[in-house]
C-alpha positions in Angstrom: 0.0 0.1 -0.1 1.4 3.3 -1.3 0.1 6.3 0.5 1.7 9.6 -0.6 3.3 11.3 1.7 3.6 14.8 -0.2 1.4 17.4 0.3 -2.0 16.1 -1.0 -4.9 18.3 -1.5 -4.6 20.2 1.7 -2.1 18.9 3.6 -0.1 21.1 6.0 3.4 22.5 5.1 4.8 20.1 7.2 4.4 17.5 4.5 1.8 15.6 6.8 -0.4 13.2 4.5 -4.1 14.1 4.6 -5.0 10.8 3.5 -2.9 9.3 6.6 -4.7 11.3 8.7 -8.1 11.0 7.4 -7.5 7.0 7.8 -6.2 7.4 11.4 -9.4 9.3 12.6 -11.5 7.1 10.8 -9.7 4.3 12.6 -10.2 5.6 15.9 -13.8 6.4 15.3 -14.4 3.1 15.0 -12.5 1.5 17.7 -14.7 3.5 19.9 -17.7 2.1 18.2 -16.6 -1.4 18.1 -16.1 -1.2 21.7 -19.7 0.2 22.6 -21.6 -3.2 22.6 -25.0 -1.8 22.0 -23.5 0.1 18.5 -25.3 -0.1 15.6 -22.7 1.3 13.1 -20.4 -1.1 14.7 -22.6 -3.6 12.5 -21.3 -2.2 9.2 -17.9 -1.8 10.2 -14.7 -3.7 8.7 -14.8 -6.6 11.2 -18.5 -7.2 9.8 -17.2 -8.4 6.2 -13.4 -9.3 6.3 -11.2 -11.3 8.5 -9.3 -8.3 9.8 -10.7 -5.5 11.7 -10.0 -1.6 12.3 -6.8 -3.0 14.8 -5.0 -4.0 11.7 -5.3 -0.8 9.7 -4.3 1.0 13.2 -1.0 -0.8 13.5 -0.3 -0.6 10.0 -0.7 3.4 9.9 1.3 3.5 13.5 4.4 2.1 11.4 3.5 4.2 8.5 3.4 7.2 10.4 6.4 6.5 12.8 8.6 5.8 9.7 7.6 9.4 8.2 8.3 10.8 11.7 11.7 9.1 12.0 12.7 10.1 8.2 11.9 13.7 8.6 14.0 14.2 11.8 16.7 12.2 10.4 16.9 14.3 7.7 16.4 17.6 9.5 18.6 17.3 12.5 20.5 13.8 12.2 20.4 10.4 13.7 20.9 11.3 17.4 17.9 13.4 17.7 15.5 10.8 15.6 16.7 8.0 18.2 15.7 10.4 21.0 12.6 11.4 19.6 11.5 7.6 19.6 12.5 7.6 23.1 10.6 10.4 24.3 7.8 9.0 22.2 8.1 5.7 24.0 7.5 7.3 27.2 4.6 9.3 26.1 2.8 6.1 25.0 3.8 4.2 28.3 2.1 7.5 29.8 -1.1 7.0 27.9 -1.2 3.4 28.9 -1.2 4.0 32.4 -3.6 6.9 32.0 -6.1 4.8 30.1 -5.4 1.6 32.6 -6.1 4.2 35.7 -9.1 5.5 33.7 -10.7 2.2 33.1 -10.1 0.8 36.5 -11.7 3.7 37.8 -14.5 3.7 35.6 -15.2 -0.2 36.9 -15.0 0.9 40.4 -17.9 3.6 39.7 -19.7 1.3 38.2 -19.4 -1.1 40.5 -20.3 1.3 43.0 -23.5 2.3 41.4 -24.5 -1.1 40.5 -24.5 -0.1 36.9 -23.3 -2.3 33.9 -22.1 -5.3 35.4 -20.7 -6.5 32.0 -18.6 -3.7 31.8 -17.3 -3.8 35.2 -16.1 -7.2 34.8 -14.1 -6.2 31.4 -12.9 -3.2 33.2 -10.4 -5.5 35.5 -11.7 -3.7 38.5 -12.5 -7.0 40.7 -9.4 -8.5 40.4 -7.9 -5.2 41.2 -9.8 -4.7 44.4 -8.9 -7.9 45.1 -5.5 -7.5 44.8 -4.5 -3.9 44.3 -0.6 -4.0 45.1 -0.2 -6.9 42.7 -2.0 -5.8 40.2 -0.7 -2.5 40.2 2.7 -3.6 39.8 1.3 -6.1 37.1 -0.1 -3.2 35.0 3.1 -1.2 35.6 5.4 -3.8 34.0 3.0 -4.3 31.2 2.2 -7.9 32.7 -1.6 -7.4 32.8 -3.2 -4.7 30.8 -6.8 -3.7 31.8 -9.8 -3.6 29.1 -9.3 -1.0 26.2 -5.7 -0.4 26.7 -4.4 -3.2 25.6 -3.3 -2.3 22.3 -1.0 0.5 24.0 1.5 -1.6 25.5 3.0 -3.2 22.0 3.2 0.3 20.7 5.5 1.0 23.7 7.7 -1.9 22.1 7.2 -0.8 18.7 8.7 3.0 19.5 11.6 1.8 21.5 12.2 -0.6 17.7 11.9 2.2 15.3 15.6 3.6 15.2 16.6 -0.3 14.3 13.4 -1.0 12.0 13.6 2.0 9.6 17.3 2.0 8.7 17.2 -1.8 8.6 14.0 -1.0 6.0 15.6 1.7 4.0 18.9 -0.4 3.5 17.5 -3.8 2.8 13.7 -3.9 2.6 13.9 -7.6 1.6 15.8 -8.4 5.0 13.4 -6.5 7.4 10.6 -7.9 5.8 11.8 -11.7 5.9 12.8 -11.3 9.8 9.4 -9.5 10.3 7.8 -12.5 8.8 10.1 -15.1 10.9 9.1 -13.3 14.0 5.4 -13.3 13.4 5.5 -17.4 11.8 7.2 -18.3 15.6 5.1 -15.4 17.5 3.7 -18.2 19.4 6.5 -19.8 21.3 8.1 -16.6 21.3 5.3 -15.5 23.3 5.3 -18.5 25.5 9.3 -17.5 26.5 8.3 -14.3 27.8 5.2 -15.4 29.2 2.9 -13.4 27.3 0.6 -16.1 25.9 -2.7 -15.9 27.9 -5.2 -13.5 26.5 -5.7 -12.0 29.7 -2.2 -10.8 29.8 -1.7 -9.8 26.5 -4.7 -9.5 23.9 -2.3 -8.6 21.2 0.6 -10.7 20.9 3.6 -8.1 19.9 5.5 -10.6 18.2 2.9 -11.3 15.5 1.5 -7.8 15.5 4.9 -6.5 14.6 4.4 -7.4 11.1 1.6 -5.3 10.5 3.6 -2.4 11.7 6.6 -3.3 9.6 4.3 -3.5 6.9 3.5 0.0 7.5 7.1 0.9 7.8 8.0 -0.5 4.5 5.3 1.1 2.4 6.5 4.6 3.6 10.0 4.1 3.2 9.8 1.7 0.2 6.8 2.6 -2.1 5.2 0.9 -4.7 6.6 3.0 -7.6 4.1 4.8 -9.8 5.3 2.9 -13.1 4.5 -0.5 -11.6 0.9 1.2 -10.4 0.5 2.0 -14.0 1.1 -1.5 -15.3 -1.0 -4.2 -16.8 0.2 -6.4 -13.6 -0.8 -3.7 -11.5 -4.3 -3.8 -12.9 -4.7 -7.7 -12.9 -3.8 -7.3 -9.0 -6.5 -4.8 -8.5 -9.0 -7.2 -10.1 -7.8 -10.1 -7.8 -7.8 -7.9 -4.9 -11.8 -7.5 -5.8 -12.4 -10.9 -6.1 -10.6 -11.9 -2.6 -12.3 -9.1 -0.8 -15.3 -10.2 -1.9 -14.6 -13.9 -1.0 -13.7 -13.0 2.1 -17.0 -10.9 2.8 -19.2 -13.9 1.5 -17.2 -16.0 4.1 -17.5 -14.1 6.6 -21.2 -12.9 6.0 -22.7 -16.7 5.3 -20.2 -19.4 6.3 -17.8 -18.0 9.5 -21.0 -16.7 11.4 -20.1 -17.6 14.9 -17.5 -15.5 16.6 -14.0 -16.7 15.8 -11.6 -17.7 19.0 -9.6 -14.9 20.4 -6.4 -16.5 19.8 -6.7 -15.6 16.2 -6.8 -12.3 16.7 -4.1 -12.2 19.5 -1.7 -14.1 17.5 -2.4 -12.6 13.9 -3.4 -15.3 11.8 -2.8 -15.5 8.5 -6.3 -15.0 7.2 -6.2 -12.2 8.5 -3.1 -10.9 7.0 -4.2 -11.6 3.9 -7.3 -10.3 3.8 -5.9 -7.1 5.3 -3.1 -7.0 2.4 -5.8 -7.3 -0.2 -7.9 -4.3 1.5 -4.4 -2.2 1.5 -3.9 -2.7 -1.8 -7.3 -1.6 -3.1 -7.5 1.3 -0.7 -4.0 2.3 -2.2 -5.8 2.4 -5.5 -8.4 4.7 -4.2 -5.9 7.2 -2.6 -3.9 7.4 -5.9 -7.2 8.3 -7.7 -7.6 10.9 -5.3 -11.1 9.7 -4.0 -9.5 9.6 -0.3 -8.0 13.0 -0.4 -11.5 14.4 -2.0 -13.4 13.0 1.3 -10.8 14.0 3.7 -11.0 17.7 2.6 -15.1 17.2 3.1 -14.5 15.9 6.1 -11.6 17.8 7.9 -13.1 17.0 11.2 -12.1 13.7 10.9 -8.7 14.6 9.8 -8.2 16.6 13.1 -9.4 13.2 15.1 -5.9 11.7 13.1 -3.9 14.6 13.9 -4.6 14.2 17.8 -4.4 10.3 17.6 -3.1 9.3 21.1 -5.4 11.9 23.1 -8.2 10.3 21.0 -7.7 6.8 21.8 -7.2 7.8 25.5 -10.6 9.9 25.6 -11.9 7.4 23.2 -11.8 4.4 26.0 -13.9 6.7 28.3 -16.4 8.1 25.7 -17.2 4.1 24.7 -17.4 3.3 28.8 -19.7 6.2 29.3 -22.1 5.8 26.1 -22.4 2.1 26.7 -23.5 2.9 30.5 -25.9 5.5 29.5 -27.4 3.3 26.5 -30.5 1.4 27.7 -30.2 -1.9 27.1 -33.8 -3.0 27.7 -34.7 -2.4 23.7 -34.7 -4.8 20.7 -35.7 -4.9 17.3 -35.9 -1.6 15.6 -36.4 0.2 18.8 -32.8 -1.3 19.8 -31.2 -0.1 16.3 -32.8 3.5 17.0 -31.1 3.6 20.6 -27.5 2.3 19.4 -27.3 4.9 16.6 -28.1 7.7 19.1 -25.3 6.4 21.2 -23.0 5.9 18.0 -24.1 9.4 17.2 -23.1 10.9 20.8 -19.9 9.0 20.9 -19.0 10.4 17.2 -19.8 13.6 18.4 -17.4 13.3 21.8 -14.8 12.0 20.0 -14.9 15.0 17.3 -15.1 17.6 20.1 -12.2 16.4 21.9 -10.1 16.5 19.0 -11.2 19.8 18.2 -10.5 21.4 21.4 -7.3 19.4 22.2 -6.3 20.9 18.9 -7.1 24.6 19.4 -5.2 24.3 22.5 -2.2 23.0 21.5 -2.5 26.0 18.6 -2.8 28.4 21.4 0.2 26.8 23.4 2.3 26.8 20.0 1.2 30.3 19.5 1.6 31.5 23.0 5.6 31.9 22.8 5.6 33.8 19.3 2.7 36.5 20.6 5.2 36.9 23.9 8.2 37.4 22.0 6.2 40.4 19.6 5.1 41.6 22.9 8.7 42.2 24.3 9.9 43.3 21.3 
């Protein structure tokens, strides 16, 4: 998947890709909806008609954006600055993880105190934490156990530390980088057992498996598919094959695999999920090339803003999903249940958009303050 990194249809002067920010914003909104059990719109999301879901897209875009950030700092300030940028990023993600864990546990405690939403109380991880607070707090701090909704962030801590090694390797020897990543993915389960993170209750995402999605993103940024290949006959045949494959996966998911699949398939990034993602990613790349995604992003700037405030929206989105799920009545079924679920979805989407806009505005004010102070002093 080759997403243009140059200024496209309104990308800011810093060279950010409006398509990447749009995809990230869309995925963050979908993640919030997917974690609302009564959501109506979640039944229309990627997981409903594909073997993969928003998690693959989120991790892939994380790799793409990380490679873009590393190469930009490398070109402007050198290798040491690029490495330090991701050491700081690792600390930022770890703090976001701890904050998400605290918000999840506090939410679970309040729900338990008020005798509301028992299923969410269990999912939050509050009951075991209340029983062994010191032990649980230590396990959370060392990433041994992650409360509900915070589980994707620990592997991002690891990935951020690996960026200074992965990106240079991908730039120099892309085939070797891909081969190493595939080998680690193939050995993901024994590696997870070796490090005692093979239990779903410990790590919902096996980092040894999911690094493959992250490396895919890195490679697509530093070694994009050439425009000459995109316009070739082989690429046209690949697109036709991808359309057929995507439809086949959709039919299988909708009419054959109607029961929930084992969670370990997602935890360890099964091969069918990888293939389905690659198929969808290729088709998405063609939409990017044709300008369709940039056109859509320009008309939905609020979604782009969510993508540009990703970490904040992810953390805040966990709280939004918990609140909306608790506040949404669950006694309605049929058409009324659909309407109630849709109302909760709209509230959740509106909340995420408002959080992104508020945070973006506050950051802009913070950035403008030193300039204004300097002008006043002058």
